[in-house]
N, C-alpha and C positions, 0 to 999 in steps of 0.2 A: 443060340447062346445068349443068355441074359447077362449083359455086360456088367451090370452093377452087382449081380449076385455071384459072379465068378471070382472066387477068392484068389486064385492063382494070377489071373489078369490084374486084379487090384494090387496084389503084393508086388508083382513085377514092375508095374507102373510106379508104385510107391517107392520101390528101390531106386529106380532111375530118377523119379520125380524129386525126392528129397535131396539127393546129391546135386541134381541140376539146379534146383531152386536155390539151394544154399551156395553151391560153387559158382554158378553163373551170376547170381545176384552179387556175390562178393566181388567177382571179377569185373562185372559191368559197372558197379558202383565205384570200384577203384579207377577204372578208365575215366569215369565221369569226374572223380576227384582229381585226377591228373589234369583235367581240363582247367580247373581253377588254379592248380599249382604251376602249370607251364605257361598259361596264357594262350590266347587263340592262335597266334602265329607259330609258336613252337609246337603247339598241339597239332596244328595242321601239318607241319613238317614231319612230326612223328608218324602221323597217319599215312603220309606219303611213303615212308620207308616200310611201314607195315604192309602196305599194298604191294610193294615190290617183293617183299619177303613171302607174302601169301601166294602170289602168282608163281614165284620160283618154287615154292613148296609143292604146289599142284603139278608143275612140270616134272618135278623129281619123283612124285608118287606114280609108279607104274600101275595102272589099273584103277587108281583112286580108292578111297576108303569104302565106297559102296560096293565095289567088286568083291572086296575081302568079306564084308558083312554077308552079302548074298551067298557067295560060294562056300564060306565056312558054315553058314546056316544049313546048306545043302550037303554038308559032310565032305566037301571037296578039299583035300589036304594040299592046299596050294600056298600056304603061308610062307614057307621057307623060300620058295621061288620068287614070289613078289617082294618079300623082304630084301632079298639079295639085290635085285635090280633097283629098288627104290632107295636103299641106303647108299649104294654106289652113286646113284644120281644125285642124292642130297649132298654128299661130300664134294662131288665135282662142282655142283652149283654153288656151294658155300665158298669154295676157293675162287671161282669166277667173280662172285659178288664182292669178296674182300678186296680183290685187286681193282674192282670197278668203283667201289665207294669208300674203301679203307675204313669200313665200319664193321668191327668184329661182332657187334650185336646182331646185325642183320644175318651174318653167316651162321652164328650159333642158333639163331631163331629158326632158320630153315632146317638144319639138321634135327633139332628138337621137335619141331612141328611134324616132320615126316615120321619120326619115331612114335609120336603121340597118335597120329592118325592111323598108322598101321596097327598099333597095339589096341587102341580103343575099339577099332572096327572088328578086330578078332574077338574081343571080349563080348561085344554085342552079337556077333554072328553065332557064338557059342551059347548065347543067352545067359552069360555069367553076369547078371544084372547087379548083384550085390558087390562082386569084385570090381566091376566097372565103376560103381558108385564110390567105392573107397579110393580107387586110383584118381578119379575125377576130382573129388574134394581135396585130396592131398596135393594134386597139381595146382589147384587154384590157391590154396594157402601158401604154397611155396612161391607161386608167381607174385603174390602180393608182398610177401616178406622180402624176397630177393630183389624185385624190381624197385621197391621203395628204398631198400638199403643201397643198392647200386646206383640209383638215381642221385642220391646225395654224395656218393663217392666219385662218380665220373660223369654225371649229367644225364641228359636224355638218352644217350646211347646205352646207359645202364638199364633202362627200362626194357629194351629189346633183349639185352643180354640176360636179364632176369627171367624173361619169358622163356627163352631158349633153355636155360639151365633147369627151370621148373619142370620140364618134361622128362627129366632124367629117370624118375621112378619107373617109367614105362619101358625102360631097357630090359627090365626083368621079364616082361611078357615077350619081348623080341627074342631074348635068349631061349625061352621055353618054346617059342615057335620054331626056332632052328633045331632045337633038340628033339621035338616031337614029330616034325615032318622033314622030308628030304627034298632037296633041289631036284625038280622034275621038269625038264625043258619040254618034254613031249606033252605033259599035262598042261603046261602053260600054252603050248601051241594049240591044243584042242579047245582051249577057252579063249583063244586069241581075239576073236571077234567081239565077244562080250567084254573082255578086259579092255580092248581098244576103245570100244564105245564108252565104257565107264571112265576111261582116262579123259576122253574129250568132254564127257559130262562134267567131271570134276573141274577140268581146266576152264571150260566155258562158264561154269557156275562161279568159280573164283574170279574170273575175268569180269563177270557181270556185277560182282560185289566189290571189285577193286579198281576197275578201269576208270570209274568216275573220279576217284581221288587223283589218279595219274593225269587226268585231263584238266581237272579243276585247278590243280596247283600251278601249271604254267599259264593257263588262260586267265585265272581270276586271283591268283596269289594264295599264300599260305594262310592269311588272315581269314578270308572267306571260307577256305577249306576247313579251318579250325571250327568255325561256327557250324558248318555243314556236318562235320564229323561228330560233333556233340549231339546233333540230331540223330545221327546213325546210332550212337551209343544208347540214347533214350529208346530208340526202336528195338535195340538188342535186349534191353530190360523188359520191354513189353512182350517180346517174342520168346521169353524163357519157356513158358508152358507149351506153346506149340512145338518148340524144338525138342522138348522132352518127349512128347507124343511121337514125333517123327522118328526119334531114335528107337522107340519101342516098336513101331509098326513095320519098319523095314524088314527086320528078321522074322516078324510074325507073318507078314504077307508072303515072304519068301518060303516059309514052311507050310503055307496053305491055310493059315488061320483067318477067319472072317473078321475084319476090322472096320466094317462099314459104319457101325454105330459110333464108335469112338472118333472116326474121322468127321462125321457130321457134328458131333458135340464140339470138337476142336475148332472147326470153322466158325460155329456160332459164338464160341468163346472169344475167338479172334476179333469178332465184330465189337464185342464189349470192350476189349483191350484198346481197339482203335478209338473208341469214344473217350477212354481215359486219356489217351495221348492228345486228343483234339481239345478237350475241355478242361482237364484237371492239371496236366503237366505244365502248360504255359503259365498258369497262375502261381505255381510253386517255384518254378525255375529262377525268376529274378532275385529271389531271396538268397540263392546260393551262387548264382553266376550273373552278377549285375553287368559284367563287361561283355557278355555274349548276347547282345541285344538282337542281332540278326537271327539267332536261333529261335527266338520267340515266334517269328513268322514262319520259320521252316518246320518246326516240330509238329504242329497240327496237320500239315500236309503230309510230311514223311510218315506220320503214324498210320495213315490210311493204308500204307504199303503192307502192313501186317496181314490184311485180309487176303489180297491176291497171293502173297507169299505163302501163307498157310494152305490155301487151296492148291497151289502148285506143288507143295510138299506132299499133300495127300495123294494127288494123282501120280506124282513122281515115284512114290513108294510102290504103287501098283504096277507101273511100267517096269520098274527094276525087278520086281518079283517074277514077272513073266519074261524077263530078259529082253524087253523091248526098249532098250536104252537109247536107240536112235532118235526116238521122239524127244527125249530129254536134251540130247545134243542140239537138235534143231530148235527147240524152244529157247535154249540158252543163247544160241547164236542170234535169233530174232530179238531176244531181250537186249543183248549187247548192242546190236545195231540201233535199236530204238533208244537206248540210253545215251549212246554217243551222239546221235542226231539231236536228241532232246537237249543235251548239255550245250551243244554248239548253237542250236537255233533258239530254244526257249531261254537258255541261260544268257545268250547274247541280247535277247529282246527284253527279258523281265528280271535279269540279275539272279539273286539268290532264290527268289520264289520260283523262277523258271527251272532251277536245278532240282528243287524239291518235286515239282510236277514231273520232271523227266524221270525221276526214280519211280514214282507211282505208276506212270505210264508204262515204263519198262517192265515192272513186276506184273502189271495187269495184262499186258500182251502175252507174257509167258503163261500165266494161268489160263487165259482164254484159249491159247493154242492147245494146251494139254487137255482142256475140257472138250474141245472140238475133236481132237484126235481120239480121246477115249470114247466119245459118242459114236464116231465112225467105226471104230473097232467093234463095239458092242452091236451096232447095227448089222455088221457083216456076219457076226456070229449067230444072230437070231434067224 
């Protein structure tokens, strides 16, 4: 298949690409804008609550988003069953969180994020790329409008509340999922191993992207966490295109399409993006965030993470397509252990710079493990 001459591939990636570029860029830029609005300490505290909500969301999602995308792409009608367990889990989690933190924003965030993950995964699994794009952009626009308005009404808690409410359009897809498929416990049991593995993949993946904030806050304070989180948001902007490709290749790999060329191109492009983060962003940032001086040292290092993260995503899609998700669970666990150890040891020795190197090391270890695992599997098959 000639990738550049295949109009269908180009149209599908364009459908996902335009929405993700516009939506993700607006979202990421708004989070960066909030950094200047809130100040480093409040920004760090907000990231702390987001990390708690993200982990809780992952716990509530039975099977994880990837399981839905892969199974739906294979025409397995499991939506209603997974939706039931996940929504019940999110409501229970939201109640526990409210009594733990008395923050309604965190609770609404969890319920909304679960709905979003379920519905968007179903759309991608069915390869409804245009519909996915419409929903995606709508959510991002609502997120900005609601979060901005609610922030001025009730403060930082309003940001989380705005995020949660912005996911409401995806309720339509959940309703259709319940209408078009039936609750089937036997089907769920037959896919239990794959679903369980994907649950741990999603959980460990979220942990690997959230545990750093939960550790940095008590050890180094919200002020340093705010600077670190700004660096993470810059990385999110740089990673928009690789994330677009990831969303495209998971269902394509699952249905047997050859995506090797696009994976190679994506990894090469991530190297270019890393250079932008290393050399260009630090020169621009002081004009917009003069109070985030520590971020100037962190961002060039954090930007390197886009390369191993992209490589890991490309291999991850292949493992998911072949339902070999155990490798992803192991890679995420290794990454989490590396990240925690790095924060404690390197952060303690070198301060904020040590935290940035811990992130890069953690992502690199994950990518290397998946590379070695893929090589061993291919060797056995030859």
